[in-house]
C-alpha positions in Angstrom: -7.1 -1.3 -285.7 -4.5 -3.0 -287.7 -0.8 -3.7 -287.3 1.1 -3.4 -290.6 4.3 -5.4 -290.8 6.3 -3.3 -293.3 9.4 -4.4 -295.1 11.6 -1.3 -295.2 14.0 -2.8 -297.7 17.7 -3.3 -297.3 18.7 0.3 -296.3 18.4 2.9 -299.0 15.3 5.0 -298.1 14.1 5.0 -301.7 14.0 1.2 -301.9 10.9 1.0 -299.6 7.8 0.2 -301.5 5.2 2.9 -302.2 2.7 1.0 -300.2 5.0 0.7 -297.2 5.9 4.4 -297.3 2.3 5.5 -297.5 1.3 3.3 -294.6 4.0 4.7 -292.4 2.9 8.2 -293.4 -0.7 7.6 -292.1 -0.1 5.4 -289.0 -0.2 7.3 -285.7 2.2 4.7 -284.2 5.4 3.5 -285.7 7.6 0.8 -284.2 10.8 0.2 -286.0 14.0 -1.9 -285.6 16.4 1.0 -285.1 19.6 -0.9 -285.5 18.6 -2.0 -289.1 16.1 0.6 -290.4 17.4 4.0 -291.3 15.9 7.1 -289.7 14.9 8.4 -293.1 12.4 5.6 -293.4 10.6 6.5 -290.2 10.8 10.1 -291.2 7.8 9.4 -293.4 5.7 9.1 -290.2 3.3 11.9 -289.3 4.8 14.8 -287.3 2.7 13.9 -284.2 3.2 10.1 -284.5 4.5 8.0 -281.6 7.8 6.7 -283.1 9.6 4.0 -281.0 12.9 2.3 -281.6 12.3 -1.4 -280.6 15.9 -2.4 -280.6 16.2 -2.0 -276.7 12.7 -3.6 -276.1 11.8 -7.2 -275.5 8.8 -8.9 -277.1 6.5 -8.2 -274.1 7.4 -4.5 -274.2 6.7 -4.4 -278.0 3.4 -6.0 -277.6 2.5 -3.7 -274.7 3.0 -0.7 -277.1 0.7 -2.4 -279.6 -1.8 -3.1 -276.9 -1.8 0.6 -276.0 -2.4 1.5 -279.6 -5.3 -0.9 -279.8 -6.9 0.7 -276.7 -6.8 4.0 -278.6 -8.0 2.5 -281.9 -4.7 3.4 -283.6 -3.1 1.6 -286.5 0.5 0.6 -286.1 3.3 0.6 -288.6 5.7 -2.2 -287.5 8.7 -1.6 -289.6 11.3 -4.3 -290.2 14.4 -4.3 -292.4 14.5 -6.1 -295.7 11.5 -8.3 -296.2 9.7 -9.2 -293.0 9.1 -12.8 -294.0 12.9 -13.5 -293.8 14.4 -13.6 -290.3 12.1 -10.8 -289.3 10.8 -12.4 -286.1 7.3 -11.6 -287.1 6.0 -15.1 -286.4 6.1 -14.6 -282.7 4.5 -11.2 -282.9 1.7 -12.6 -285.2 1.0 -15.3 -282.6 0.5 -12.7 -279.9 -1.6 -10.5 -282.2 -4.0 -13.4 -282.8 -4.2 -14.0 -279.0 -5.0 -10.2 -278.6 -7.6 -10.3 -281.5 -5.7 -7.7 -283.5 -5.7 -7.7 -287.3 -2.5 -7.6 -289.2 -1.2 -7.2 -292.7 2.2 -7.9 -294.2 3.8 -5.5 -296.7 6.7 -7.1 -298.5 10.0 -5.3 -299.0 13.2 -5.7 -301.0 15.3 -8.5 -299.4 19.0 -8.2 -298.6 19.9 -10.9 -301.1 18.3 -9.0 -304.0 20.1 -5.8 -303.0 23.4 -7.6 -302.7 23.0 -9.1 -306.1 22.3 -5.6 -307.5 25.4 -4.3 -305.7 27.5 -7.0 -307.3 25.9 -6.5 -310.7 24.9 -10.2 -310.9 22.1 -12.5 -312.0 21.9 -15.3 -309.4 20.3 -17.9 -311.6 22.4 -18.6 -314.7 21.5 -21.4 -317.1 23.6 -24.6 -316.7 25.3 -23.1 -313.6 22.6 -22.5 -310.9 18.8 -22.3 -311.1 18.3 -22.5 -307.4 19.0 -20.0 -304.6 18.9 -21.2 -301.0 18.4 -18.6 -298.3 19.8 -19.8 -295.0 21.9 -18.9 -292.0 24.2 -20.6 -289.5 23.7 -21.1 -285.8 25.9 -19.2 -283.4 24.2 -17.6 -280.4 20.8 -17.7 -282.1 18.5 -20.7 -282.2 19.8 -24.0 -283.6 19.2 -25.0 -287.2 16.5 -27.6 -287.6 17.8 -31.1 -288.3 18.7 -31.6 -292.0 19.2 -27.8 -292.6 22.8 -27.8 -291.6 25.0 -26.0 -294.1 26.9 -29.1 -295.0 23.6 -30.7 -296.0 22.4 -27.7 -298.0 25.8 -27.5 -299.7 25.3 -30.9 -301.3 22.8 -29.2 -303.7 25.5 -27.0 -305.4 22.9 -24.2 -305.5 23.7 -20.5 -305.0 23.7 -19.8 -301.3 22.7 -16.6 -299.6 23.8 -17.0 -296.0 22.4 -14.5 -293.5 23.7 -13.6 -290.0 27.0 -15.4 -290.5 29.8 -12.9 -291.1 31.3 -13.9 -287.8 31.0 -17.6 -288.6 33.0 -17.8 -291.8 35.3 -20.5 -290.4 32.4 -22.9 -290.2 30.9 -21.7 -293.5 34.1 -22.4 -295.4 34.8 -25.7 -293.6 31.3 -27.0 -294.4 31.2 -25.9 -298.0 34.6 -26.5 -299.4 34.0 -30.3 -299.8 31.0 -29.5 -302.1 32.0 -26.3 -303.9 35.8 -26.5 -303.9 38.2 -24.1 -302.2 38.3 -21.9 -305.4 34.5 -21.3 -305.4 33.8 -17.5 -305.5 32.3 -15.8 -302.5 31.1 -12.3 -301.9 30.4 -10.7 -298.5 28.2 -7.6 -298.9 28.1 -5.4 -295.9 25.0 -3.1 -295.5 23.8 -3.4 -299.1 22.5 -0.1 -300.4 23.5 1.9 -297.4 26.0 4.8 -297.9 28.7 2.8 -296.1 28.1 -0.4 -298.2 31.2 -2.5 -298.6 31.9 -5.6 -300.7 34.6 -8.2 -300.1 35.2 -10.7 -302.8 37.2 -13.9 -302.5 36.9 -17.6 -302.5 36.0 -20.2 -299.9 39.8 -20.5 -299.3 40.4 -16.8 -298.4 37.1 -15.0 -297.7 37.5 -15.3 -294.0 40.9 -13.7 -293.9 39.8 -10.9 -296.3 36.7 -10.2 -294.2 38.8 -10.1 -291.0 41.2 -7.6 -292.7 38.2 -5.5 -293.6 36.9 -5.7 -290.0 33.4 -6.6 -291.1 31.7 -8.7 -288.4 27.9 -8.0 -288.7 25.1 -6.7 -290.9 26.4 -8.6 -293.9 25.2 -11.2 -296.3 27.5 -14.0 -297.7 26.8 -15.2 -301.2 28.4 -18.4 -302.4 28.3 -20.0 -305.8 29.8 -20.2 -309.3 27.3 -17.6 -310.6 29.5 -15.0 -308.8 32.4 -15.2 -311.2 31.5 -16.4 -314.7 30.8 -14.9 -318.1 30.6 -18.3 -319.7 27.0 -19.1 -318.9 24.7 -20.5 -321.6 22.1 -18.0 -322.9 18.7 -18.7 -321.6 16.0 -20.0 -323.9 13.7 -17.1 -323.1 15.1 -14.8 -325.9 16.5 -17.4 -328.3 15.5 -16.7 -331.9 14.0 -20.2 -332.3 12.1 -20.1 -329.1 8.4 -19.7 -329.8 5.6 -18.9 -327.3 2.2 -17.2 -327.3 3.6 -13.7 -327.5 6.3 -14.7 -330.1 4.6 -17.0 -332.6 6.4 -18.7 -335.5 6.7 -16.0 -338.2 
């Protein structure tokens, strides 16, 4: 018996990997985060599968369902949104699985920041502008950020920031980042990237909070901050430069 942690992708049903889809299609038990995973994804489950929305369940209840599946020798598709390695709360489940002597496998998925970049039509790593992406969040009602990972510290890098779980915390985001990026630094808030109701709010650190409030977007959104969001002046990379030689493009 194995539990498969499956990344469902950002929302669009056809952005799940083939491996993830095929595992859902053969597992007799499917546990999914109903508030974030579209029903079309779990629609791949067998007709007679036990399909459970875990949104109203606590960890003990989720593990009880997995324990019941173990007793029957049934594999479990544990479906999370995006990529399960990012804010998927799988660490605590894995800890319990080890205690229960249950095997598990992680199946990666398309993360929200990649889907958001696609929606914006952007490359997030432009030469001479930013070659680093920091994936982070801010603390509100969730657990506190570890010491040193506060946004004002991460902002010192000048890197492109992908800030999760923070649409309702833009006052702090802007306050912490303006000293490092400038009030005119471009920002994009992408709501439910790849879903049918996807929305994008563009602005700067000076006005993104007001624009987001006007759009009434308060959750399920990713905030991207950095100069890569608004420039056509980036230097060309060396990868395709005519004078750049490598093993597959030798000197002619």
